[in-house]
C-alpha positions in Angstrom: 100.1 110.5 104.6 102.7 110.6 107.3 103.2 108.0 110.0 103.7 108.8 113.7 104.7 106.7 116.6 105.2 107.2 120.3 106.3 105.3 123.4 106.6 105.8 127.1 107.6 103.0 129.4 110.6 101.3 130.9 112.2 100.0 127.7 114.6 101.8 125.5 112.3 103.9 123.3 114.3 104.4 120.1 114.4 100.7 118.9 110.6 100.4 119.6 110.0 103.7 117.7 112.1 102.6 114.7 110.4 99.2 114.6 107.0 101.0 114.6 108.1 103.4 111.8 109.2 100.4 109.7 105.6 99.2 109.8 104.4 102.7 108.8 106.9 103.6 106.1 104.2 102.9 103.5 102.6 106.2 104.7 105.6 108.2 103.6 109.3 107.8 102.9 110.7 111.2 102.1 112.4 111.5 105.5 112.2 110.2 109.1 113.1 111.3 112.6 113.1 110.5 116.3 113.0 112.6 119.5 113.9 110.6 122.6 114.4 111.9 126.1 116.2 110.4 129.0 114.6 111.3 132.3 114.9 115.1 132.9 117.2 115.7 130.0 116.0 117.6 126.9 115.1 115.4 124.1 117.7 114.2 121.6 116.5 114.8 118.1 117.9 112.8 115.1 116.6 113.2 111.5 117.5 111.8 108.1 116.4 112.4 104.6 115.2 109.5 102.5 114.2 106.0 103.6 114.0 104.9 107.2 117.2 102.9 106.8 119.2 106.2 106.8 117.8 107.0 110.2 118.4 103.5 111.5 122.1 103.8 110.4 122.4 107.2 112.1 121.2 105.8 115.4 122.7 102.3 115.3 119.1 100.9 114.9 118.1 103.1 117.9 120.7 101.8 120.3 122.6 105.0 120.3 119.7 107.1 121.6 119.2 106.7 125.4 115.8 107.2 127.0 112.5 105.5 127.6 110.1 108.2 126.2 110.0 109.3 122.6 108.1 110.1 119.4 108.9 109.3 115.8 107.8 110.2 112.3 108.1 109.1 108.7 107.2 111.8 106.2 105.3 112.2 103.0 106.1 115.8 102.0 103.4 118.4 101.7 104.8 121.7 102.9 108.5 122.0 102.2 110.7 119.8 100.1 112.0 116.4 101.3 115.1 117.4 103.4 116.6 116.8 106.8 115.6 120.3 107.8 112.0 119.8 107.0 111.9 116.3 108.5 110.0 115.8 111.8 110.2 116.0 114.8 110.1 119.7 115.0 111.0 121.7 118.1 111.5 125.1 119.7 115.0 126.5 119.9 115.4 125.3 123.5 113.6 121.9 122.8 111.1 122.7 125.5 108.4 121.6 123.0 109.0 118.8 120.5 106.3 117.4 118.2 105.5 115.1 115.3 102.5 115.7 113.1 100.4 114.0 110.4 98.1 116.3 108.4 97.9 119.8 106.9 97.5 123.1 108.7 95.7 125.3 106.2 96.2 128.6 107.9 99.9 128.1 108.8 101.1 131.1 106.9 98.8 133.4 108.9 99.9 131.9 112.2 103.5 132.0 111.1 103.4 135.8 110.5 101.8 136.5 113.8 104.4 134.3 115.6 107.2 136.2 113.9 105.8 139.4 115.3 106.0 137.8 118.7 109.7 137.1 118.2 109.7 133.5 116.8 112.0 132.5 114.1 111.6 129.5 111.7 114.2 127.0 110.4 111.9 125.0 108.1 109.3 125.4 105.4 106.8 123.1 107.2 103.4 123.8 108.7 104.3 121.5 111.6 107.0 123.9 113.0 104.3 126.6 113.1 102.1 124.3 115.2 105.0 123.5 117.6 105.8 127.2 118.1 102.1 128.2 118.5 101.8 125.6 121.3 105.0 126.9 122.8 103.6 130.5 122.6 100.5 129.6 124.5 102.4 127.4 127.0 104.6 130.3 128.0 102.1 133.1 127.7 99.4 131.5 129.9 101.5 129.1 132.0 98.5 126.7 132.4 100.2 123.5 131.3 100.4 121.4 128.2 96.7 120.6 127.8 95.7 124.3 128.0 98.4 125.2 125.4 97.4 122.5 123.0 93.7 123.2 123.4 94.3 126.9 122.6 96.4 125.9 119.6 93.6 123.5 118.4 91.1 126.3 118.4 93.4 128.5 116.4 94.5 125.9 113.8 92.4 125.2 110.7 93.1 121.9 109.0 93.8 118.3 109.9 96.2 116.9 112.4 97.3 114.0 114.5 99.8 115.6 117.0 102.2 113.9 119.5 104.0 116.4 121.7 106.6 116.2 124.4 107.2 119.0 126.9 110.5 119.6 128.7 108.7 120.1 132.1 106.8 116.8 131.8 109.3 113.9 131.6 108.0 110.4 130.6 104.8 111.9 129.3 103.4 112.4 125.8 100.5 114.7 124.9 98.3 114.1 121.8 95.6 115.8 119.9 93.6 114.8 116.9 91.4 116.3 114.1 90.5 114.0 111.2 93.8 112.2 110.9 94.2 108.7 112.4 95.7 108.1 115.8 95.6 104.9 117.8 96.8 104.7 121.4 97.8 101.3 122.8 98.4 100.4 126.5 100.3 97.6 128.1 101.8 96.7 131.4 103.6 99.9 132.5 103.9 101.3 128.9 101.8 103.3 126.4 102.1 103.6 122.6 101.0 105.9 119.8 100.6 104.9 116.2 98.9 106.0 113.0 97.9 102.5 112.2 97.5 99.1 113.9 100.6 97.1 112.8 103.2 98.9 115.0 101.2 98.1 118.1 100.6 94.4 117.5 104.0 93.1 118.9 103.4 94.9 122.2 99.6 95.1 122.9 96.2 94.5 121.5 94.4 96.9 123.9 93.8 100.3 122.2 91.9 103.5 122.4 90.6 105.5 119.4 90.9 109.2 120.1 88.1 111.3 118.6 88.1 114.6 116.8 88.9 117.7 118.8 90.1 115.5 121.7 93.4 115.4 123.6 95.2 112.7 125.5 97.9 112.5 128.2 100.0 109.4 128.1 101.9 108.1 131.2 103.5 104.7 131.5 100.6 102.2 131.0 98.0 104.9 131.6 96.1 107.3 129.3 93.8 110.1 130.2 91.5 111.7 127.6 90.0 115.2 127.5 87.7 117.2 125.3 88.9 120.6 123.9 87.5 122.3 127.0 90.0 120.2 129.0 87.2 118.2 130.7 88.2 114.6 131.3 86.3 112.1 129.2 86.0 108.3 129.2 87.0 106.2 126.2 86.3 102.6 125.4 89.2 100.2 125.5 89.1 98.0 122.3 90.8 94.7 121.6 92.5 94.4 118.2 91.7 91.1 116.5 94.3 91.3 113.7 96.9 88.6 113.4 100.4 90.0 114.2 102.0 87.8 111.6 99.8 89.3 108.9 101.8 92.5 109.2 105.1 90.7 108.4 106.4 89.5 105.0 106.5 85.9 106.1 109.2 84.8 103.7 107.9 86.7 100.6 110.2 89.2 98.8 107.7 92.0 99.0 104.5 92.7 100.9 102.6 93.2 97.6 103.2 89.6 96.4 102.4 88.3 99.9 99.1 90.2 99.9 98.3 89.0 96.4 98.6 85.4 97.7 96.5 86.3 100.8 93.5 87.2 98.6 91.8 83.7 98.7 91.8 83.9 102.5 90.7 87.6 102.6 87.8 87.0 100.2 86.7 83.8 102.0 86.7 85.6 105.4 84.7 88.5 104.0 82.2 86.2 102.4 81.9 84.1 105.6 81.3 87.2 107.7 77.9 87.8 106.1 76.9 84.4 104.6 75.1 82.3 107.2 73.1 79.2 106.5 73.2 79.8 102.8 71.8 83.3 103.2 73.3 86.7 103.2 72.8 88.4 106.5 73.4 92.2 106.6 71.9 92.8 110.1 75.4 93.6 111.5 75.7 96.3 108.8 72.4 97.6 110.1 70.6 97.3 106.7 67.1 96.0 107.2 64.9 94.6 104.5 62.6 97.6 104.8 65.5 100.0 104.2 66.6 97.9 101.2 63.1 97.9 99.7 62.8 101.7 100.1 66.0 102.5 98.1 65.4 104.7 95.0 69.1 105.5 94.3 72.6 104.6 95.5 75.6 106.8 95.4 79.0 105.1 95.6 81.8 107.5 96.5 85.5 106.6 96.7 89.1 107.3 95.6 91.7 105.3 93.6 91.2 101.5 93.6 88.2 101.8 95.9 86.6 103.9 93.2 87.3 101.1 90.7 85.6 98.6 93.1 82.7 101.0 93.1 82.5 101.0 89.3 82.3 97.2 89.4 79.6 97.3 92.1 77.6 99.7 90.0 77.3 97.1 87.2 76.3 94.4 89.7 73.8 96.3 91.7 72.1 97.9 88.7 71.9 94.7 86.8 70.7 92.4 89.6 68.8 94.8 91.9 67.6 97.3 89.3 68.5 100.3 91.5 70.1 103.3 89.8 73.7 103.7 91.0 76.0 106.7 90.5 79.7 106.2 91.2 81.6 109.3 92.1 85.2 110.3 92.9 85.1 111.6 96.4 87.3 114.6 95.5 84.7 115.8 93.0 81.6 114.8 94.9 82.4 117.0 97.9 82.8 120.1 95.8 80.1 120.0 93.2 77.1 120.5 95.6 75.5 117.2 94.7 71.7 116.8 94.6 70.9 113.8 96.8 67.5 112.2 96.3 65.2 111.0 99.1 65.3 107.3 99.9 68.9 107.1 98.7 72.0 105.6 100.2 75.6 106.9 100.0 78.2 104.2 100.2 81.7 105.2 101.0 84.4 102.7 100.2 87.8 103.1 101.8 90.5 100.6 102.9 91.9 102.8 105.7 88.6 104.5 106.7 90.6 107.7 107.0 90.8 108.9 103.4 90.3 112.7 103.6 88.1 113.2 100.5 86.0 110.2 101.3 85.5 111.3 104.9 84.4 114.8 103.7 82.0 113.1 101.3 80.5 111.1 104.1 80.0 114.2 106.2 78.4 116.0 103.3 75.9 113.2 102.8 75.1 113.2 106.5 74.6 116.9 106.6 71.9 116.5 103.9 70.2 113.8 106.0 71.0 111.0 103.6 71.8 107.6 105.2 75.4 106.5 104.8 77.2 103.1 104.6 80.9 102.5 105.0 82.8 99.6 103.3 86.0 99.8 105.2 88.8 97.5 106.3 90.1 99.1 109.5 87.9 98.6 112.6 87.4 101.8 114.5 88.5 104.1 111.7 86.9 107.5 111.4 84.7 106.6 108.5 83.6 103.5 110.2 82.7 105.4 113.4 80.8 108.1 111.6 78.8 106.1 109.0 75.2 105.0 109.7 75.9 101.5 108.5 79.2 99.6 108.4 80.3 96.7 106.2 83.8 95.5 107.4 86.0 93.9 104.8 88.3 91.3 106.4 91.5 91.8 104.4 93.6 92.2 107.5 96.6 94.6 107.5 97.7 95.7 104.1 101.1 97.2 104.0 102.1 97.5 100.3 101.1 100.9 98.9 99.5 99.3 95.9 96.3 97.7 97.2 95.5 94.1 96.2 93.7 92.1 98.8 91.8 95.1 100.2 90.5 95.8 96.7 89.4 92.2 96.2 87.4 92.3 99.5 85.8 95.6 98.4 84.7 93.9 95.1 83.2 91.0 97.2 81.4 93.5 99.4 79.8 95.1 96.3 78.7 91.7 95.0 77.1 90.8 98.3 75.2 94.0 98.5 74.0 93.6 94.9 72.9 90.0 95.4 71.1 90.6 98.7 69.4 93.8 97.4 68.2 91.8 94.4 66.9 89.0 96.6 65.1 91.3 99.0 63.5 93.4 96.2 62.5 90.3 94.3 64.4 91.1 91.1 65.9 87.6 91.0 64.4 84.2 91.6 65.2 82.1 94.6 67.0 79.7 92.3 69.2 82.5 90.9 69.9 83.6 94.4 71.2 80.2 95.3 73.3 80.0 92.1 74.9 83.4 92.8 75.7 82.4 96.4 77.3 79.2 95.2 79.4 81.1 92.7 80.5 83.6 95.3 81.7 80.8 97.6 83.8 79.3 94.8 85.8 82.5 94.3 88.5 81.9 96.9 89.5 78.5 95.4 89.4 79.9 91.9 91.6 82.8 92.9 94.0 80.3 94.5 94.1 78.2 91.3 94.8 81.3 89.2 97.8 82.1 91.4 99.1 78.6 91.2 98.6 78.2 87.4 99.4 81.6 85.9 102.2 83.1 88.0 105.1 81.9 86.0 103.6 82.7 82.5 102.8 86.2 83.6 106.3 86.6 85.1 107.8 85.7 81.8 105.5 88.1 79.9 106.2 90.9 82.4 109.9 90.6 81.9 109.4 90.8 78.1 107.4 94.0 78.4 109.2 95.7 81.3 110.7 98.4 79.0 107.3 99.4 77.6 106.7 103.2 77.4 102.9 103.2 77.0 100.3 100.5 77.7 96.6 100.6 77.2 93.9 98.5 78.9 90.5 98.1 77.3 87.2 96.5 78.2 83.5 96.8 78.0 80.9 96.7 80.7 82.2 95.4 84.0 85.5 94.5 82.2 86.1 98.3 81.9 86.1 98.5 85.7 88.8 95.8 85.7 90.7 97.7 83.1 90.8 100.8 85.3 92.3 98.8 88.2 94.8 96.9 86.0 96.0 100.1 84.5 96.4 101.7 87.9 98.4 98.7 89.3 100.8 98.9 86.4 101.4 102.7 86.4 101.7 103.2 90.2 104.5 100.6 90.8 106.3 100.4 87.4 106.1 104.1 86.4 105.0 103.1 82.9 102.4 105.4 81.3 99.2 103.4 81.3 95.6 104.3 80.5 92.3 102.4 80.6 89.6 103.0 78.1 86.1 101.7 77.5 86.8 99.8 74.3 84.0 101.5 72.4 85.7 104.8 72.9 88.9 103.9 71.1 87.7 105.3 67.8 86.8 108.6 69.5 90.4 109.7 69.6 92.5 107.2 71.5 93.3 104.9 68.6 95.5 107.7 67.2 98.0 106.8 69.9 98.3 103.1 68.8 101.5 102.4 66.9 103.9 99.5 66.3 104.7 97.5 69.4 102.4 99.3 71.9 101.0 96.8 74.4 97.2 96.7 74.6 95.7 94.6 77.3 92.2 93.5 76.5 89.7 92.1 79.1 86.8 90.3 77.6 84.8 88.1 80.1 81.3 89.1 79.2 79.7 86.8 76.6 77.3 89.4 75.2 80.2 91.8 74.5 82.8 89.2 73.4 82.4 89.8 69.6 82.4 93.5 70.0 85.6 93.3 72.0 87.2 91.1 69.3 86.4 93.8 66.8 88.0 96.5 68.9 91.1 94.3 69.4 91.4 93.7 65.6 91.2 97.5 65.1 94.3 98.1 67.3 96.2 95.0 66.1 96.0 96.1 62.5 97.6 99.4 63.6 100.6 97.6 65.1 99.5 96.9 68.7 100.9 93.8 70.6 97.8 92.2 72.1 97.4 90.5 75.5 93.9 89.0 75.9 92.3 88.1 79.2 89.2 86.0 78.9 87.2 83.1 80.4 88.3 79.5 80.0 86.7 78.0 76.9 87.2 81.1 74.7 90.2 79.6 73.0 89.5 81.1 69.6 90.9 84.4 71.2 94.3 83.0 70.2 93.5 83.7 66.6 93.6 87.4 67.5 96.0 88.0 70.5 99.7 87.5 70.9 99.4 86.4 74.5 96.3 84.9 76.1 95.4 84.5 79.8 92.4 82.5 80.9 90.3 82.7 84.1 88.0 80.1 85.5 84.4 80.2 84.6 82.1 82.0 87.1 79.0 84.1 87.0 79.8 87.1 84.8 78.9 89.5 87.6 81.9 88.2 89.6 84.6 87.9 86.9 86.4 91.1 88.2 87.6 89.1 91.2 89.4 86.6 88.9 90.4 88.9 86.0 92.2 91.3 88.3 94.6 88.7 89.7 96.7 88.3 86.5 96.7 92.1 86.1 98.0 92.5 89.7 100.8 89.9 88.9 101.6 91.8 85.7 102.1 95.0 87.5 104.1 93.4 90.2 106.5 91.5 88.0 107.1 94.4 85.6 108.1 96.5 88.7 110.4 93.7 89.9 111.9 93.3 86.4 112.7 97.0 86.5 114.4 96.7 89.9 112.0 99.2 91.5 110.7 99.4 95.1 107.5 97.5 94.7 106.0 98.2 98.1 107.0 101.9 98.3 106.5 103.5 94.9 107.8 107.1 94.5 105.5 110.0 95.5 102.8 107.7 96.8 101.5 106.9 100.3 99.2 104.2 101.5 96.6 106.3 103.1 95.8 109.8 101.8 94.6 111.7 104.8 95.1 115.1 103.4 93.6 116.8 100.3 
C-alpha cells in the first residue's frame, strides 16, 4: 500500500528521495514525508498531508533539506486518518529513532499499552509509531545496537512490514527489516538505495538485492550487509534489473494510463515471444514438464481484482481447449474457507506485483497442503515469484497507473498460452488446430495496435457524451462475461461512476429492475454461438429505456439494428477475443475520467499494490 524510499551516499538525499516517491505515489497519496540527516545532526523531519506536491513545495523540491542520508514515505492510510500528524516518518521524542513503514502491525494496540506503562507517549493514531517506540525501548533497554533492537521488535510484532530505520548514533547508515511487504535494495558507486518497487532505482542503479522475510539489512554508502533474525550475517545474490528506465516515465503522454494502454501491443508481443520458440510453446522455463501437464486433474486459479478477471477468462480457455476442470477463486475468500484441494492439481496465483497480500497467503496455503503452485507475475524477484514452485513471468514492464491495463493484457495472454499448450500436450486438440491457435496468438499485438489507431477518437467522443452517467451496466455471456467484469472495473475505479457487470442471462433474475430510461448498458458479444441470445438480452433492456453500446466482432454489422453505438474488434479465434474487446473498454474508462477532470493515474482511496489485508 504505502511506498518507502531510502538513500545514503554523497549526494543531497532529499531530491533523490522525492524523485523516488514520485515514482511510488501510485502506492498511496494520503500524505508524504521525509527524514534527512546531515552528518551527526539529528534528522530533520518534514511531512505534508495530501499529494506529494505539497511536500515538494514545503521543501523546495528537497533543496531546503541538507544531508546525504534519509528515508521517505508516501502513505495509503490504514491506521489513523490522513493527516500530517499520522504521516510518516515517525520518530521518538528526541528523534534518536526515526522510521518509515509499509504494512500493518496487527498487535499494535497490545504493544502500545505496554509501552505506555513503560513511560512512552504517542502523538499519532498509527501502528508505525508503536513500532518505532518499541525499537527504541529495546535499543535503550539492552544497549546492544540497532540490529539487536530491531530483531527483538520483529519477534514481538505480528503482521506485515517493510521498515527503514535511522538511529541517531549511526550517521550515514540505514537499517531495514522485512516481513511479507516488498523492499528492494539497490547499490551503486558509493551509495545505497531502498525502494518498495523498481522504478525509483532505475535512474541510479540496476544492481539490487531482494531482502527476504524475517531478514535485516544494514546500509552503508555503496555497501549492504544482511542478517537473519538471529543477527547472523547472511549472503544475498546481487540481481541485475532488465527493465527499461524510460518505461517508467510518461514519455509525452498526458497520463501513465493512456501510455500503458498504448504499450499493450509491445507487452503482449514480448510475453508471447518469451515462450513461443520455433512455432511451439515452450514452458520449460516455467518448470512445467509434459508429464506434469498430463497428470493434472484440476486447476485452481486464485487472484484479486483485474488479475481475478484474467483468471475468469483463462478458465474458459483452459476448460474448453484442454478439458481440465478449472475453479477460479478470489484470494481473499480462498484463504479463509479451508479449501479442499485435490491430488494432481495445480494452484495458479496471478498477481502483477507479486506482493498482493491475499494472493501470497493463498499461495502459502496451497503449499502447506502439498499442492504444486504456479505464479503468473510481472515483477521479477517478487515474493510470490520466489515462493511459487513454477513461474510464468509476464513482460509488461513497469506499470505505474493504479488502474491496470497492459499487465492485465499480458495476464490474459499467459492464460491463453497455458490453455493452448495444455491442450496440445494432452491431445485434446489436433496439430492443425494448435498451429491455427499459435498463428492467432501472434496476430494479437498488431490487432491491438490497429484497434488503438482506429477507435480511439470515436470512443473519446462517446465517453464525453456519457461522462455524467450515474449507473452503467456491462453484460456478456461466456468469456465475454469475463471481459464485462474488467470493463466495469476500469470504469468505476477511475471515473467513480457506479458500474456493475452481469452475466447477461442473469438480467431477468432481478437486475433488469434497475434498468430505466437513459441508463447505459455496454454489451459484449464476440461469441458466435451466443450472439443471438445476447441480442435477445439487449432487446430486453432496450425496450425498458436503456441506451445500448454494443461491442462485437467485425462482420456482425446487423448489431446496428439494435444498439445506439457500435464498436467492432478484428476477427480472431474466439478464445482470444478478450485481448481485443478489453481495449475499447479501457479507453472508455480512461476518457470518461478525463472528461470529468479526475486524476486518472491516482484514483481516490486506491493503491497500485495491495500488500495488506
